[in-house]
KOLVEX-869443 format. One record per residue (C-alpha): residue in three letters; x, z, y. Coordinates in steps of 0.1 Angstrom, whole numbers. Layout:
# KOLVEX-869443
NODE   resn    east      up   north
NODE    ALA       X       Z       Y
...
***
This chain:
# KOLVEX-869443
NODE   resn    east      up   north
NODE    UNK       3       0       5
NODE    UNK      11     -11      35
NODE    UNK      -2     -14      69
NODE    UNK     -14     -35      94
NODE    UNK     -15     -33     136
NODE    UNK     -37     -63     148
NODE    UNK     -29     -64     185
NODE    UNK     -56     -85     206
NODE    UNK     -49     -98     252
NODE    UNK     -68    -125     267
NODE    UNK     -50    -153     289
NODE    UNK     -59    -167     318
NODE    UNK     -64    -212     308
NODE    UNK     -34    -230     313
NODE    UNK      -8    -195     301
NODE    UNK       1    -204     265
NODE    UNK      39    -206     276
NODE    UNK      35    -180     287
NODE    UNK      17    -168     257
NODE    UNK      47    -181     236
NODE    UNK      76    -159     255
NODE    UNK      57    -137     253
NODE    UNK      53    -136     212
NODE    UNK      90    -139     208
NODE    UNK     102    -115     224
NODE    UNK      77     -86     212
NODE    UNK      84    -106     175
NODE    UNK     118     -93     190
NODE    UNK     118     -64     192
NODE    UNK      93     -56     157
NODE    UNK     114     -69     139
NODE    UNK     138     -35     151
NODE    UNK     113      -7     141
NODE    UNK     117      13     110
NODE    UNK      91       0      87
NODE    UNK      85     -28     101
NODE    UNK      76     -51      75
NODE    UNK      66     -85      86
NODE    UNK      45    -106     116
NODE    UNK      24    -133     115
NODE    UNK       5    -149     150
NODE    UNK     -30    -162     161
NODE    UNK     -35    -187     193
NODE    UNK     -68    -200     203
NODE    UNK     -61    -211     235
NODE    UNK     -97    -235     240
NODE    UNK    -106    -195     244
NODE    UNK     -74    -179     254
NODE    UNK     -77    -152     233
NODE    UNK     -37    -145     217
NODE    UNK     -34    -122     185
NODE    UNK      -6    -104     170
NODE    UNK      -6     -92     130
NODE    UNK      20     -68     120
NODE    UNK      27     -51      89
NODE    UNK      48     -12      82
NODE    UNK      52       1      55
NODE    UNK      38      33      68
NODE    UNK       9      41      86
NODE    UNK      32      65     107
NODE    UNK      52      35     108
NODE    UNK      27      17     121
NODE    UNK      15      42     152
NODE    UNK      53      49     157
NODE    UNK      60       7     172
NODE    UNK      23       5     188
NODE    UNK      39      33     210
NODE    UNK      69      13     217
NODE    UNK      48     -16     223
NODE    UNK      18     -22     236
NODE    UNK      29       1     267
NODE    UNK      48     -28     267
NODE    UNK      29     -55     264
NODE    UNK      -2     -33     291
NODE    UNK      32     -41     316
NODE    UNK      37     -72     302
NODE    UNK       0     -80     314
NODE    UNK     -12     -58     339
NODE    UNK      -7     -94     369
NODE    UNK     -25    -113     348
NODE    UNK     -51    -102     336
NODE    UNK     -86     -77     343
NODE    UNK     -88     -71     306
NODE    UNK     -70     -52     292
NODE    UNK     -54     -58     257
NODE    UNK     -69     -38     229
NODE    UNK     -53     -32     186
NODE    UNK     -66     -12     156
NODE    UNK     -46      -3     122
NODE    UNK     -57     -15      98
NODE    UNK     -50      -3      60
NODE    UNK     -37     -37      36
NODE    UNK     -47     -37       3
NODE    UNK     -25     -64     -21
NODE    UNK     -37     -80     -47
NODE    UNK      -3     -86     -54
NODE    UNK       2     -55     -69
NODE    UNK      36     -43     -57
NODE    UNK      52     -83     -53
NODE    UNK      70     -94     -24
NODE    UNK      51     -94       7
NODE    UNK      54    -133       9
NODE    UNK      37    -138     -25
NODE    UNK       0    -134      -4
NODE    UNK       4    -158       7
NODE    UNK      17    -186     -14
NODE    UNK      -5    -204     -34
NODE    UNK      -4    -209     -71
NODE    UNK      -9    -232     -85
***
């Protein structure tokens, strides 16, 4: 069992380049934090919505990472959008039963 942290935020129209820069910056930071397992990013340009899904070894790792990452995100977005970012934590059920994290992302033939 491991944990996920889902972050959602909105930007104004035409802000994808900023979202990409922000994503790269936060990806590098998250990889240095204890318990990091991986990141997946979702961009929906037509709705100006962006999401980051981070995987962590434990709930405590996810919460500690959030204490580092979320205030930085709020600061970055402060002058760009009136909408506040949000986050949620999830326990991840992995039917791969202890295999590598990427196993759940590979199509078996």
